[in-house]
TORPAVO-901751 format. One record per atom (N, C-alpha, C, CB): x negated, y negated, z negated; residue in one letter. Coordinates in steps of 0.05 Angstrom, whole numbers, padded with zeros to 5 digits, always signed. Glycine has a CB too. Layout:
N
XYZA...
***
This chain:
317
-00542-01027+00123M-00534-01027+00149M-00564-01022+00170M-00516-01058+00155M-00571-01011+00189W-00589-01013+00198W-00599-01032+00223W-00590-00992+00198W-00573-01059+00230D-00576-01075+00249D-00576-01098+00223D-00553-01074+00276D-00594-01116+00227A-00595-01137+00210A-00581-01163+00206A-00614-01142+00211A-00568-01159+00239Q-00545-01173+00249Q-00527-01172+00238Q-00537-01169+00269Q-00517-01150+00224I-00492-01139+00215I-00487-01135+00186I-00488-01114+00226I-00472-01157+00170S-00478-01152+00139S-00453-01127+00136S-00472-01186+00114S-00454-01119+00114F-00443-01110+00094F-00435-01101+00072F-00442-01107+00094F-00419-01117+00052V-00412-01118+00028V-00398-01079+00018V-00390-01146+00029V-00403-01068+00008P-00395-01048-00010P-00372-01062-00032P-00424-01037-00024P-00349-01056-00024S-00338-01053-00050S-00320-01035-00074S-00329-01066-00046S-00324-01016-00060F-00316-00993-00075F-00330-00960-00068F-00286-00993-00071F-00338-00953-00086L-00358-00931-00073L-00342-00900-00090L-00401-00940-00084L-00356-00876-00076N-00347-00854-00091N-00358-00838-00078N-00321-00849-00095N-00356-00812-00088E-00363-00784-00076E-00353-00785-00046E-00349-00758-00093E-00322-00794-00046R-00307-00782-00020R-00309-00809+00002R-00268-00772-00028R-00316-00828-00011A-00315-00851+00011A-00332-00877+00010A-00287-00861+00013A-00341-00902+00024I-00355-00923+00016I-00333-00941+00027I-00386-00927+00025I-00326-00959+00018H-00311-00981+00024H-00326-01003+00019H-00287-00982+00010H-00321-01027+00047G-00330-01055+00044G-00332-01078+00061G-00352-01054+00037G-00335-01095+00063E-00330-01116+00077E-00355-01114+00097E-00326-01142+00059E-00344-01122+00120V-00365-01124+00154V-00366-01142+00159V-00358-01113+00181V-00390-01161+00168C-00385-01186+00179C-00403-01186+00200C-00387-01210+00160C-00396-01193+00224L-00418-01181+00255L-00425-01218+00262L-00391-01156+00295L-00439-01211+00275P-00461-01233+00283P-00438-01258+00301P-00493-01215+00310P-00419-01252+00303N-00401-01278+00315N-00378-01279+00298N-00390-01276+00350N-00394-01277+00269N-00371-01289+00248N-00342-01268+00246N-00360-01323+00260N-00333-01245+00261V-00317-01236+00256V-00316-01221+00226V-00314-01224+00277V-00298-01212+00216N-00295-01203+00189N-00275-01175+00183N-00283-01230+00174N-00273-01154+00181F-00262-01130+00171F-00274-01123+00149F-00262-01110+00187F-00256-01098+00136F-00257-01077+00121F-00262-01061+00134F-00240-01072+00107F-00277-01032+00125V-00284-01013+00134V-00287-00993+00112V-00304-01019+00149V-00276-00964+00126S-00276-00949+00097S-00294-00922+00111S-00238-00940+00080S-00316-00914+00104F-00327-00892+00108F-00330-00865+00097F-00342-00897+00108F-00311-00846+00100V-00294-00824+00089V-00315-00801+00099V-00259-00822+00103V-00302-00779+00074Y-00314-00750+00078Y-00293-00742+00063Y-00347-00741+00069Y-00279-00723+00073G-00253-00706+00066G-00271-00673+00054G-00229-00702+00102G-00259-00663+00035L-00273-00638+00023L-00256-00620+00039L-00273-00633-00012L-00269-00598+00039C-00254-00567+00051C-00233-00565+00043C-00265-00539+00044C-00228-00573+00017D-00208-00559+00003D-00187-00575+00010D-00211-00554-00027D-00154-00563+00007R-00130-00586+00003R-00139-00601-00018R-00099-00574-00004R-00135-00587-00042E-00140-00599-00068E-00154-00624-00078E-00151-00582-00079E-00185-00616-00064G-00202-00630-00054G-00190-00659-00049G-00213-00617-00032G-00179-00659-00021R-00179-00672-00006R-00159-00699-00016R-00174-00656+00014R-00147-00685-00044T-00116-00704-00049T-00128-00730-00064T-00086-00685-00072T-00150-00729-00071T-00163-00753-00094T-00170-00773-00068T-00199-00742-00119T-00181-00760-00044L-00187-00775-00022L-00165-00795-00006L-00196-00755-00005L-00143-00777-00007W-00109-00801-00005W-00106-00819-00019W-00081-00790-00011W-00115-00811-00045E-00110-00828-00060E-00122-00853-00059E-00113-00819-00078E-00151-00842-00056D-00170-00872-00057D-00160-00884-00029D-00210-00868-00058D-00165-00873-00008L-00147-00882+00013L-00113-00907+00004L-00137-00849+00025L-00105-00896-00006T-00074-00911-00014T-00087-00933-00029T-00048-00892-00035T-00101-00935-00043F-00108-00945-00067F-00125-00973-00050F-00126-00920-00089F-00152-00967-00037C-00159-00983-00015C-00137-01000+00007C-00174-00965-00001C-00118-00988+00012A-00097-01003+00027A-00086-01023+00016A-00077-00991+00033A-00081-01019-00015S-00059-01039-00020S-00085-01065-00032S-00030-01025-00048S-00114-01061-00030Q-00130-01088-00034Q-00135-01098-00015Q-00152-01090-00045Q-00136-01080+00008F-00143-01090+00040F-00115-01101+00058F-00158-01061+00059F-00099-01099+00056K-00078-01098+00073K-00071-01125+00083K-00058-01086+00060K-00084-01145+00076H-00078-01175+00093H-00097-01178+00109H-00076-01202+00078H-00118-01164+00112K-00147-01164+00135K-00142-01142+00151K-00178-01158+00120K-00157-01139+00176P-00166-01126+00190P-00174-01098+00173P-00185-01142+00204P-00174-01073+00178R-00189-01059+00169R-00190-01030+00185R-00182-01058+00141R-00206-01019+00188A-00211-00990+00202A-00222-00969+00179A-00236-00992+00229A-00218-00948+00181V-00217-00919+00167V-00229-00896+00187V-00184-00911+00158V-00254-00889+00178L-00268-00878+00204L-00287-00846+00189L-00294-00910+00220L-00286-00827+00199G-00308-00803+00187G-00294-00779+00191G-00318-00805+00151G-00305-00765+00171D-00299-00735+00175D-00277-00728+00152D-00330-00715+00172D-00248-00725+00163F-00227-00723+00146F-00226-00688+00146F-00199-00740+00159F-00235-00673+00157N-00232-00644+00148N-00205-00640+00148N-00243-00636+00120N-00191-00644+00165V-00162-00637+00170V-00154-00649+00201V-00142-00652+00143V-00143-00638+00206I-00124-00644+00236I-00093-00664+00233I-00112-00607+00250I-00090-00678+00260R-00058-00687+00249R-00045-00675+00269R-00048-00721+00246R-00049-00667+00289Y-00031-00647+00301Y-00041-00619+00310Y-00019-00659+00324Y-00022-00610+00318G-00030-00566+00325G-00048-00572+00352G+00010-00536+00338G-00050-00594+00371F-00055-00587+00389F-00088-00596+00385F-00036-00596+00410F-00092-00615+00361K-00120-00612+00363K-00141-00597+00354K-00125-00627+00359K-00127-00568+00352H-00144-00547+00345H-00134-00527+00368H-00140-00538+00314H-00170-00516+00378S-00174-00505+00394S-00154-00473+00402S-00198-00507+00389S-00150-00460+00378T-00132-00437+00377T-00112-00429+00359T-00144-00420+00376T-00104-00454+00339S-00081-00452+00337S-00062-00475+00334S-00080-00439+00321S-00033-00473+00332S-00020-00497+00339S-00001-00504+00307S+00002-00491+00371S-00012-00485+00294R+00014-00485+00270R-00001-00509+00251R+00020-00448+00249R+00024-00528+00232V+00028-00542+00223V+00021-00531+00197V+00047-00551+00229V+00005-00548+00180T-00007-00536+00153T+00006-00553+00132T-00042-00537+00150T+00006-00550+00112K+00012-00563+00085K-00006-00587+00086K+00007-00544+00059K-00038-00579+00089A-00057-00600+00091A-00052-00623+00113A-00083-00587+00097A-00037-00612+00140M-00035-00630+00155M-00015-00651+00145M-00031-00619+00178M+00008-00640+00136K+00024-00660+00130K+00024-00678+00111K+00040-00652+00128K+00000-00673+00087D+00000-00685+00066D-00022-00707+00078D-00007-00666+00040D-00033-00701+00095F-00048-00725+00115F-00033-00738+00131F-00068-00715+00133F-00009-00729+00149N-00005-00750+00161N+00023-00769+00144N-00001-00740+00192N+00031-00759+00118N+00043-00775+00105N+00025-00792+00092N+00061-00764+00090N+00007-00791+00087T-00017-00807+00073T-00022-00832+00093T-00048-00787+00070T-00022-00826+00126I-00035-00842+00144I+00000-00869+00145I-00046-00819+00182I+00022-00855+00148T+00045-00862+00153T+00043-00884+00129T+00066-00839+00154T+00046-00876+00101M+00046-00894+00081M+00031-00915+00081M+00043-00885+00061M+00005-00917+00087I-00014-00931+00084I-00016-00945+00116I-00039-00913+00073I+00000-00935+00131E+00002-00951+00153E-00017-00961+00175E+00009-00968+00144E-00032-00929+00177L-00060-00932+00198L-00047-00915+00226L-00094-00911+00181L-00059-00923+00241E-00052-00914+00274E-00085-00899+00291E-00039-00953+00297E-00086-00879+00304D-00104-00877+00320D-00116-00902+00331D-00096-00862+00338D-00143-00906+00338L-00156-00923+00349L-00151-00903+00387L-00191-00930+00330L-00148-00929+00397S-00155-00914+00428S-00179-00904+00436S-00151-00930+00449S-00194-00877+00442C-00218-00873+00449C-00224-00855+00478C-00228-00862+00425C-00253-00848+00465S-00262-00840+00495S-00279-00816+00480S-00283-00868+00519S-00291-00804+00503G-00305-00778+00496G-00297-00757+00491G-00315-00778+00479G-00302-00742+00471F-00304-00705+00464F-00279-00709+00452F-00333-00688+00440F-00251-00689+00460H-00233-00685+00454H-00232-00669+00416H-00226-00671+00479H-00246-00653+00420F-00255-00636+00398F-00286-00652+00382F-00262-00602+00413F-00282-00656+00358T-00310-00668+00347T-00318-00645+00326T-00308-00703+00332T-00314-00627+00322W-00327-00609+00300W-00323-00573+00318W-00304-00615+00263W-00342-00557+00318S-00339-00531+00329S-00358-00511+00306S-00349-00531+00364S-00345-00490+00301N-00363-00476+00286N-00389-00463+00306N-00346-00453+00270N-00393-00468+00329M-00415-00462+00337M-00421-00436+00350M-00428-00464+00318M-00402-00426+00352R-00392-00393+00363R-00387-00402+00392R-00357-00376+00347R-00390-00375+00409T-00385-00369+00433T-00361-00353+00443T-00404-00360+00440T-00350-00351+00454G-00327-00322+00462G-00301-00329+00450G-00336-00287+00446G-00291-00305+00437V-00267-00304+00421V-00266-00318+00398V-00262-00280+00416V-00289-00317+00384G-00289-00326+00361G-00297-00356+00356G-00304-00311+00349G-00302-00372+00383A-00310-00391+00379A-00277-00417+00368A-00329-00395+00409A-00287-00435+00353V-00258-00448+00352V-00268-00481+00345V-00236-00432+00323V-00260-00501+00359S-00257-00528+00360S-00234-00541+00352S-00262-00536+00382S-00242-00569+00334K-00222-00585+00318K-00230-00609+00328K-00222-00583+00287K-00203-00627+00312K-00210-00657+00315K-00208-00659+00287K-00190-00678+00335K-00235-00659+00273L-00236-00666+00248L-00237-00692+00240L-00253-00656+00238L-00256-00709+00257D-00268-00735+00258D-00251-00757+00268D-00292-00733+00274D-00245-00776+00263R-00223-00796+00269R-00233-00820+00268R-00201-00795+00252R-00228-00845+00281A-00220-00873+00269A-00200-00880+00267A-00226-00892+00277A-00181-00903+00250L-00162-00912+00250L-00152-00939+00249L-00157-00902+00238L-00145-00950+00243G-00136-00982+00246G-00112-00993+00224G-00124-00988+00280G-00106-01002+00208N-00086-01012+00207N-00075-01040+00223N-00086-01013+00185N-00047-01052+00222W-00039-01067+00244W-00049-01093+00251W-00015-01069+00243W-00070-01099+00226H-00085-01131+00221H-00101-01122+00251H-00112-01137+00183H-00109-01097+00249W-00136-01090+00254W-00121-01097+00295W-00149-01049+00237W-00104-01072+00299F-00091-01078+00327F-00086-01099+00338F-00070-01070+00330F-00069-01123+00312R-00069-01148+00315R-00097-01170+00330R-00063-01153+00287R-00117-01167+00314T-00138-01185+00321T-00167-01170+00337T-00145-01199+00292T-00164-01139+00333L-00182-01131+00347L-00175-01111+00358L-00203-01128+00338L-00153-01110+00377G-00143-01093+00401G-00155-01085+00416G-00129-01101+00415G-00178-01094+00420D-00191-01087+00448D-00213-01070+00444D-00201-01111+00465D-00217-01061+00415S-00235-01040+00401S-00227-01013+00416S-00229-01038+00365S-00243-00995+00410F-00238-00968+00419F-00267-00952+00401F-00239-00967+00458F-00258-00921+00399A-00275-00903+00392A-00281-00888+00405A-00271-00892+00376A-00309-00876+00401V-00320-00865+00419V-00342-00844+00409V-00328-00884+00434V-00325-00817+00412Y-00338-00793+00400Y-00360-00790+00420Y-00319-00767+00397Y-00381-00791+00404H-00405-00776+00420H-00411-00752+00421H-00426-00782+00415H-00432-00742+00435P-00438-00710+00438P-00453-00703+00415P-00455-00701+00465P-00451-00680+00402P-00456-00675+00377P-00485-00668+00371P-00438-00655+00370P-00500-00657+00386G-00530-00653+00388G-00536-00625+00377G-00546-00675+00373G-00547-00634+00358I-00550-00597+00337I-00533-00598+00313I-00586-00588+00319I-00514-00616+00314S-00494-00613+00287S-00474-00606+00300S-00487-00639+00267S-00450-00590+00281D-00435-00584+00290D-00404-00597+00289D-00439-00566+00286D-00412-00623+00286H-00393-00650+00278H-00406-00663+00300H-00394-00667+00244H-00382-00681+00325S-00399-00705+00332S-00394-00726+00326S-00403-00710+00354S-00414-00749+00331P-00414-00777+00317P-00388-00787+00322P-00436-00798+00328P-00369-00814+00315V-00359-00827+00315V-00360-00852+00318V-00355-00822+00307V-00367-00878+00328S-00371-00903+00332S-00347-00914+00346S-00394-00906+00345S-00345-00945+00330I-00329-00958+00344I-00340-00977+00364I-00312-00970+00328I-00336-00984+00387Q-00338-01002+00407Q-00323-01021+00399Q-00331-00994+00431Q-00339-01048+00401M-00321-01073+00391M-00328-01091+00424M-00336-01094+00353M-00301-01106+00430R-00301-01116+00458R-00299-01144+00457R-00279-01104+00475R-00310-01165+00468N-00291-01190+00475N-00276-01190+00483N-00295-01206+00485N-00248-01207+00481K-00227-01212+00491K-00227-01223+00519K-00215-01226+00475K-00215-01207+00542L-00213-01213+00563L-00196-01232+00572L-00211-01197+00573L-00204-01259+00587P-00186-01278+00595P-00152-01269+00598P-00198-01288+00622P-00132-01293+00597F-00112-01280+00597F-00100-01285+00637F-00092-01293+00568F-00094-01258+00637R-00094-01264+00677R-00060-01260+00676R-00117-01230+00707R-00043-01270+00666G-00008-01265+00677G-00008-01236+00665G+00001-01266+00718G+00018-01227+00662R+00038-01206+00664R+00046-01199+00692R+00062-01214+00650R+00057-01176+00694P+00068-01161+00713P+00093-01163+00706P+00059-01134+00716P+00121-01170+00724F+00148-01174+00711F+00155-01147+00699F+00170-01183+00731F+00173-01159+00682K+00185-01133+00668K+00220-01141+00667K+00168-01129+00631K+00227-01126+00670F+00263-01126+00665F+00265-01117+00637F+00284-01101+00687F+00282-01148+00622L+00286-01131+00602L+00323-01133+00592L+00263-01141+00578L+00330-01110+00584N+00355-01098+00578N+00370-01120+00564N+00353-01071+00562N+00361-01138+00547L+00381-01158+00529L+00388-01179+00554L+00363-01176+00499L+00379-01175+00586W+00392-01193+00606W+00420-01181+00604W+00379-01192+00637W+00417-01159+00610T+00445-01146+00622T+00475-01156+00602T+00440-01106+00620T+00465-01170+00571E+00492-01178+00553E+00490-01212+00564E+00487-01171+00509E+00475-01225+00578N+00486-01243+00585N+00502-01254+00607N+00474-01251+00583N+00527-01268+00597E+00548-01270+00609E+00543-01282+00637E+00565-01284+00594E+00524-01288+00648N+00524-01294+00682N+00509-01277+00696N+00513-01320+00691N+00497-01253+00672F+00475-01229+00687F+00491-01223+00713F+00469-01195+00666F+00517-01212+00716L+00528-01199+00741L+00531-01221+00763L+00558-01185+00736L+00543-01240+00756K+00551-01268+00767K+00525-01270+00789K+00553-01296+00740K+00502-01278+00771V+00477-01285+00791V+00464-01255+00803V+00451-01304+00771V+00477-01238+00799V+00452-01212+00817V+00471-01226+00836V+00450-01166+00813V+00502-01212+00834R+00516-01214+00860R+00515-01235+00886R+00539-01215+00853R+00510-01256+00869Q+00497-01284+00887Q+00480-01279+00899Q+00485-01307+00874Q+00460-01272+00895E+00434-01271+00902E+00438-01245+00919E+00412-01272+00876E+00451-01218+00916W+00440-01187+00929W+00466-01212+00955W+00454-01139+00907W+00481-01220+00960A+00503-01221+00978A+00489-01247+00991A+00536-01224+00963A+00455-01253+00993K+00455-01262+01010K+00439-01254+01028K+00454-01280+01006K+00443-01267+01056N+00426-01251+01085N+00398-01269+01081N+00445-01260+01127N+00376-01250+01092Y+00353-01262+01095Y+00341-01253+01128Y+00333-01253+01068Y+00332-01261+01143Q+00331-01258+01169Q+00299-01244+01168Q+00338-01288+01186Q+00300-01220+01157A+00279-01199+01160A+00287-01174+01167A+00265-01195+01137A+00268-01152+01165S+00279-01128+01163S+00288-01120+01138S+00263-01110+01171S+00298-01094+01143P+00314-01086+01109P+00292-01091+01090P+00327-01048+01103P+00280-01072+01094L+00253-01072+01070L+00236-01106+01052L+00223-01055+01093L+00237-01117+01083M+00236-01144+01067M+00255-01153+01058M+00227-01163+01078M+00270-01153+01071A+00297-01174+01057A+00299-01163+01027A+00335-01169+01075A+00296-01140+01011I+00301-01133+00989I+00282-01137+00976I+00308-01115+00987I+00262-01140+00983H+00239-01148+00972H+00231-01182+00963H+00222-01138+00991H+00249-01203+00987L+00257-01230+00983L+00273-01228+00959L+00271-01241+01007L+00300-01208+00956K+00317-01213+00941K+00311-01210+00908K+00335-01200+00952K+00290-01192+00914L+00285-01175+00880L+00267-01208+00876L+00257-01131+00877L+00248-01211+00893K+00230-01241+00888K+00248-01263+00874K+00219-01255+00919K+00265-01273+00895R+00282-01291+00879R+00299-01285+00862R+00294-01304+00891R+00300-01266+00854L+00317-01251+00825L+00304-01251+00800L+00323-01221+00827L+00273-01253+00806K+00260-01248+00777K+00260-01270+00771K+00233-01235+00773K+00259-01296+00782G+00256-01324+00772G+00280-01330+00756G+00253-01346+00796G+00305-01322+00775L+00327-01329+00758L+00343-01319+00739L+00339-01335+00768L+00322-01299+00738L+00331-01280+00702L+00315-01282+00686L+00334-01248+00699L+00286-01291+00696K+00267-01304+00678K+00290-01329+00663K+00237-01319+00698K+00296-01337+00672A+00309-01370+00663A+00339-01361+00639A+00325-01394+00703A+00340-01340+00630F+00361-01332+00617F+00345-01323+00592F+00378-01310+00632F+00311-01326+00591G+00291-01332+00569G+00277-01296+00563G+00311-01349+00536G+00255-01300+00556T+00240-01276+00564T+00228-01274+00531T+00216-01280+00594T+00233-01292+00514R+00225-01285+00491R+00253-01299+00468R+00190-01297+00488R+00270-01275+00465P+00288-01286+00444P+00283-01288+00421P+00307-01277+00442P+00257-01276+00404D+00243-01286+00383D+00239-01315+00369D+00222-01279+00390D+00238-01326+00399S+00233-01357+00391S+00253-01367+00393S+00216-01373+00406S+00272-01357+00406K+00308-01379+00404K+00314-01371+00378K+00342-01368+00430K+00305-01340+00365A+00325-01334+00343A+00310-01351+00322A+00330-01300+00334A+00283-01355+00320K+00270-01372+00304K+00277-01399+00298K+00248-01374+00311K+00286-01411+00324E+00294-01444+00327E+00319-01434+00309E+00301-01462+00364E+00341-01419+00320L+00368-01420+00307L+00372-01411+00281L+00386-01405+00320L+00355-01405+00267R+00343-01392+00239R+00347-01421+00229R+00306-01376+00236R+00326-01444+00244L+00319-01465+00220L+00341-01484+00227L+00285-01481+00221L+00361-01484+00251Q+00379-01503+00251Q+00400-01496+00234Q+00388-01509+00276Q+00405-01458+00232L+00426-01456+00211L+00409-01467+00180L+00438-01419+00210L+00394-01464+00173H+00378-01472+00137H+00385-01502+00142H+00331-01465+00130H+00374-01517+00162T+00384-01546+00160T+00408-01557+00155T+00380-01557+00177T+00430-01547+00170L+00459-01551+00158L+00467-01548+00134L+00476-01536+00167L+00456-01520+00129Q+00463-01500+00104Q+00458-01528+00088Q+00440-01467+00095Q+00428-01540+00077S+00419-01547+00067S+00432-01585+00064S+00396-01535+00077S+00440-01586+00086E+00461-01618+00087E+00490-01605+00075E+00469-01633+00128E+00500-01591+00080I+00524-01581+00066I+00528-01589+00026I+00521-01545+00073I+00502-01568+00027L+00493-01569+00002L+00483-01597-00020L+00473-01554+00008L+00472-01610+00000N+00462-01639-00015N+00491-01658-00005N+00425-01655+00001N+00500-01661+00012E+00516-01683+00024E+00550-01677+00024E+00505-01687+00055E+00558-01643+00018G+00578-01639+00019G+00588-01628+00035G+00586-01651+00017G+00603-01609+00037E+00618-01603+00064E+00637-01617+00080E+00629-01583+00062E+00641-01616+00106T+00662-01629+00124T+00670-01610+00138T+00653-01652+00141T+00701-01614+00154P+00708-01601+00171P+00682-01586+00197P+00728-01619+00181P+00672-01611+00204T+00658-01610+00223T+00635-01592+00219T+00653-01633+00229T+00623-01595+00205R+00599-01579+00185R+00606-01543+00185R+00603-01595+00144R+00627-01549+00174V+00640-01513+00173V+00637-01502+00195V+00672-01507+00168V+00654-01510+00213E+00659-01505+00247E+00628-01499+00251E+00674-01536+00269E+00613-01510+00249K+00585-01523+00263K+00568-01495+00249K+00573-01563+00249K+00574-01491+00231E+00559-01464+00206E+00568-01439+00215E+00571-01464+00169E+00599-01433+00226R+00609-01422+00234R+00591-01402+00260R+00629-01438+00236R+00597-01427+00279L+00590-01414+00304L+00551-01411+00305L+00605-01438+00332L+00539-01431+00285L+00514-01418+00283L+00498-01393+00271L+00506-01431+00276L+00519-01383+00249K+00513-01361+00246K+00528-01339+00268K+00517-01356+00218K+00542-01338+00283L+00552-01327+00306L+00527-01324+00319L+00573-01343+00320L+00511-01343+00325E+00496-01342+00343E+00467-01332+00338E+00497-01364+00353E+00459-01340+00312V+00438-01325+00301V+00436-01296+00295V+00434-01335+00279V+00464-01289+00289G+00465-01252+00295G+00465-01239+00321G+00491-01240+00283G+00474-01254+00332R+00475-01251+00372R+00437-01253+00382R+00499-01294+00391R+00432-01273+00369M+00400-01280+00381M+00382-01251+00363M+00384-01321+00366M+00388-01245+00340A+00370-01238+00321A+00371-01194+00331A+00387-01254+00281A+00400-01197+00337R+00401-01165+00358R+00386-01173+00386R+00439-01152+00369R+00390-01189+00395W+00370-01191+00421W+00339-01187+00409W+00373-01223+00438W+00335-01202+00390E+00305-01197+00387E+00297-01177+00378E+00292-01214+00374E+00316-01161+00361E+00302-01129+00357E+00305-01118+00387E+00323-01105+00331E+00325-01107+00400A+00326-01097+00430A+00297-01104+00439A+00352-01113+00450A+00292-01130+00439Y+00266-01137+00462Y+00247-01132+00445Y+00262-01168+00476Y+00235-01120+00424F+00217-01113+00408F+00220-01087+00409F+00218-01124+00385F+00245-01072+00413K+00242-01043+00419K+00237-01039+00439K+00260-01028+00415K+00243-01047+00459Q+00241-01043+00489Q+00204-01043+00494Q+00260-01072+00508Q+00188-01064+00482K+00166-01063+00489K+00149-01047+00468K+00158-01088+00494K+00168-01046+00445S+00145-01016+00431S+00150-00988+00446S+00153-01007+00393S+00178-00991+00464R+00189-00960+00471R+00189-00936+00451R+00173-00949+00495R+00195-00943+00418I+00204-00932+00399I+00233-00924+00403I+00199-00948+00378I+00240-00905+00417Q+00265-00893+00421Q+00291-00880+00395Q+00255-00871+00438Q+00271-00869+00381W+00282-00852+00363W+00292-00874+00328W+00254-00824+00359W+00302-00896+00335L+00305-00911+00313L+00330-00930+00335L+00271-00928+00299L+00351-00931+00317K+00377-00941+00333K+00378-00976+00323K+00411-00919+00321K+00387-00989+00342D+00390-01018+00343D+00414-01014+00311D+00404-01032+00382D+00403-01041+00302G+00421-01059+00279G+00403-01048+00260G+00458-01052+00272G+00379-01036+00252D+00372-01023+00236D+00346-01047+00222D+00365-00993+00249D+00349-01073+00238S+00332-01093+00226S+00299-01082+00228S+00343-01098+00194S+00293-01071+00250N+00261-01063+00255N+00250-01079+00270N+00255-01039+00268N+00254-01102+00267T+00236-01123+00285T+00213-01124+00277T+00243-01150+00287T+00200-01123+00255A+00172-01124+00249A+00165-01104+00250A+00163-01133+00229A+00169-01073+00248Y+00150-01047+00253Y+00155-01054+00283Y+00160-01011+00240Y+00180-01060+00302F+00170-01056+00326F+00148-01070+00341F+00188-01057+00338F+00148-01104+00325H+00127-01118+00332H+00099-01102+00332H+00127-01141+00315H+00100-01085+00308R+00076-01071+00303R+00058-01059+00320R+00081-01054+00289R+00085-01039+00321M+00081-01010+00346M+00075-01029+00372M+00119-00986+00353M+00085-01038+00380V+00076-01060+00403V+00048-01065+00408V+00087-01086+00396V+00030-01073+00387K+00008-01088+00390K-00005-01058+00387K+00000-01115+00369K-00008-01039+00373V-00015-01009+00375V-00012-00997+00399V-00001-00994+00359V+00013-00996+00415R+00014-00983+00445R-00003-00998+00467R+00045-00983+00456R-00004-01034+00460Q-00022-01044+00483Q-00055-01038+00477Q-00017-01078+00487Q-00066-01028+00451S-00079-01028+00449S-00099-00998+00457S-00074-01041+00432S-00071-00977+00452K-00071-00949+00469K-00078-00954+00497K-00042-00934+00469K-00063-00969+00505N-00062-00972+00533N-00081-00984+00551N-00043-00983+00539N-00102-00995+00532H-00134-01013+00536H-00136-00984+00554H-00164-01022+00501H-00158-00997+00573I-00174-00976+00588I-00211-00990+00578I-00163-00977+00631I-00210-00967+00561A-00239-00980+00551A-00265-00976+00579A-00251-00958+00517A-00260-00960+00590R-00279-00948+00610R-00270-00939+00637R-00292-00926+00599R-00279-00941+00659I-00274-00921+00683I-00301-00915+00699I-00251-00934+00706I-00299-00897+00711K-00313-00880+00729K-00310-00893+00760K-00301-00850+00726K-00337-00902+00763D-00346-00905+00791D-00341-00879+00808D-00377-00912+00791D-00345-00891+00839V-00356-00867+00860V-00372-00858+00855V-00362-00869+00883V-00397-00868+00842A-00422-00854+00845A-00428-00831+00819A-00447-00877+00846A-00402-00832+00805G-00400-00817+00777G-00409-00833+00753G-00418-00789+00777G-00413-00858+00755S-00424-00878+00733S-00405-00883+00716S-00433-00904+00742S-00413-00889+00688W-00383-00897+00682W-00388-00929+00672W-00366-00875+00656W-00366-00945+00678V-00365-00981+00681V-00350-00986+00658V-00347-00997+00710V-00367-01003+00638V-00356-01012+00609V-00346-01044+00614V-00382-01010+00582V-00357-01056+00634T-00359-01083+00638T-00340-01084+00670T-00394-01093+00636T-00332-01117+00668K-00318-01117+00696K-00334-01124+00717K-00295-01135+00699K
***
């Protein structure tokens, strides 16, 4: 590495990629793979196999994969054709299998061009930076930058690291699972029936503001409650195993099982709503997957930079 403050220890090297561990000056460690995909589909197959192998080796640590893959992911990443090819399917299947996702990015939309003009000009996004879910969980504030190509036909890609900003609270969000609470309609009716000495618009504002606190009392983190109930159930079942059954314990176990099942459904619905993945149905026990998608979505929604009134890009507060 050209920066003496950054440590890079290679783990695996071949003609397709360099894999290794990076240690930053702030003692942040992660794995990174710099890749180059060959121009033909068969030649890239060995790269997909290589990435799959390394995914199993680095699966418990943050990992980024970046470079020239020589294949696009989606049709809209090609300036003149939206056709989905077998090579694209192979690429996307590999990414899905090893659980990688594109980093939030800024800069050039297309990263390669044939350097022609007019009707013969072709541009594609062949270069990209991806991360595994551990990356999004621990380094989600980072983003990829696709720089001007200069005299090259490719745009260089780099990953911009950022210090996490202090937590400043979150806006109110209505949780769909609140509607399943037996007191939901009662609470809403009681609050909406109140009279406020204010203009109609202000009265609605006051009702909503008051209702916000009442709804939050139903609970905003069903995953914590589900964890607590599971622990209670496991403790009770251990007592039954070690000390024997009693009518009281059997009835308590039955009720706890019902409560755990109900809270588990709320837990899954909660993460599904946060992740906004609508193409999977409730009841498939996809809580872990939804949780990962929440982290990916939060990273992609992160605003890396903004242009001020003078036309300059601002990247710090």
